[in-house]
C-alpha positions as CSV (number, residue, x, y, z in Angstrom):
1,M,14.8,-5.6,5.7
2,F,12.5,-2.5,5.0
3,L,8.7,-1.7,5.7
4,V,6.8,0.3,2.6
5,R,3.8,1.9,3.3
6,R,2.0,3.8,1.1
7,I,-0.7,6.1,2.5
8,Y,-3.6,7.4,0.5
9,D,-6.0,10.2,1.3
10,V,-9.5,9.6,-0.1
11,E,-12.9,11.6,-0.6
12,P,-15.0,12.0,3.2
13,G,-16.9,8.6,3.0
14,K,-15.0,6.7,1.0
15,A,-12.7,5.6,3.1
16,R,-13.8,1.6,4.0
17,Q,-14.6,1.8,-0.3
18,A,-10.8,2.7,-1.0
19,A,-9.4,0.0,2.0
20,T,-11.2,-2.9,0.5
21,I,-9.9,-1.8,-3.1
22,I,-6.3,-1.2,-1.6
23,D,-6.5,-4.8,-0.2
24,K,-7.4,-6.5,-3.3
25,I,-4.6,-4.9,-5.1
26,G,-2.2,-6.1,-2.5
27,K,-3.2,-9.6,-2.8
28,A,-3.0,-9.2,-6.7
29,Y,0.8,-8.0,-6.5
30,E,0.9,-11.2,-3.5
31,E,-0.5,-13.8,-5.8
32,A,2.2,-12.9,-8.6
33,G,4.7,-13.0,-6.4
34,T,5.7,-9.1,-7.0
35,R,5.6,-8.6,-2.7
36,S,5.4,-9.9,0.5
37,A,1.7,-10.0,2.1
38,S,0.3,-6.3,3.1
39,R,-1.9,-4.8,5.5
40,V,-4.5,-2.5,4.5
41,Y,-6.4,-0.2,7.6
42,F,-8.7,2.6,7.8
43,N,-10.0,5.4,9.3
44,S,-13.5,7.1,8.1
45,G,-13.7,9.3,11.0
46,T,-14.7,6.5,13.7
47,T,-11.3,6.6,15.6
48,P,-9.2,9.2,16.7
49,G,-6.3,10.4,14.1
50,D,-6.6,11.5,9.8
51,K,-9.9,11.0,8.5
52,N,-10.8,9.6,4.8
53,T,-7.0,7.9,5.1
54,V,-5.8,4.1,3.7
55,V,-2.8,3.0,4.9
56,M,-0.9,-0.4,3.2
57,E,2.2,-1.8,4.0
58,W,4.6,-4.6,3.2
59,T,8.0,-6.1,3.8
60,D,10.9,-6.2,1.3
61,E,13.9,-7.1,1.4
62,T,15.4,-4.7,-0.8
63,L,14.2,-1.2,-2.5
64,E,14.0,-1.4,-6.4
65,T,13.0,1.1,-9.0
66,T,9.8,0.6,-10.6
67,Y,11.4,1.4,-13.9
68,R,14.0,-1.7,-13.7
69,T,13.5,-4.1,-17.0
70,D,12.7,-7.1,-15.4
71,R,9.8,-5.6,-13.2
72,V,6.6,-8.0,-13.3
73,R,3.5,-6.0,-14.2
74,V,0.8,-6.5,-12.1
75,D,-2.4,-6.8,-13.8
76,T,-5.3,-4.6,-11.5
77,G,-7.9,-4.3,-14.2
78,S,-10.5,-1.5,-12.8
79,L,-9.5,-1.9,-9.6
80,S,-6.5,1.2,-10.5
81,D,-9.0,2.9,-12.0
82,E,-12.1,2.8,-8.9
83,L,-8.9,3.9,-6.4
84,S,-8.5,6.7,-8.8
85,E,-11.7,8.2,-8.7
86,I,-12.3,8.2,-4.9
87,S,-8.0,8.9,-3.9
88,L,-7.5,12.4,-3.9
89,G,-3.6,11.4,-3.9
90,S,-1.0,9.2,-1.9
91,R,2.0,9.5,-0.6
92,I,5.1,6.4,0.5
93,E,7.1,6.0,3.0
94,F,10.2,3.7,3.5
95,W,11.0,2.4,7.2
96,E,14.8,0.5,7.6
97,L,13.7,-2.7,9.7
98,I,16.4,-3.7,13.0
99,T,17.0,-7.3,12.3
100,E,19.8,-8.8,14.6
101,E,22.9,-8.8,11.9
102,K,22.2,-4.6,11.9
103,Y,22.9,-4.4,16.0
104,I,25.1,-2.6,17.3
């Protein structure tokens, strides 16, 4: 089991707007059955930490390439366009979650 975390850097003052868009994108993937439920959180400067940052995370049983032929395409419509207008970039992290089967 893996935790996948995508971290977005957004324009100042746009973290809440970006979080709204990203949350809707996550719901579209979940409704299409291609991803587990996601959680989105943000910092627009009202809490300590990296400002103008939005994080989306979800879990997955396996890590697979996005270039696979059986990949289900999810139409996020204008949401992706809206996000690209206020996003300065993103990065992704992959974390393996401990399960009892992996105990030493």
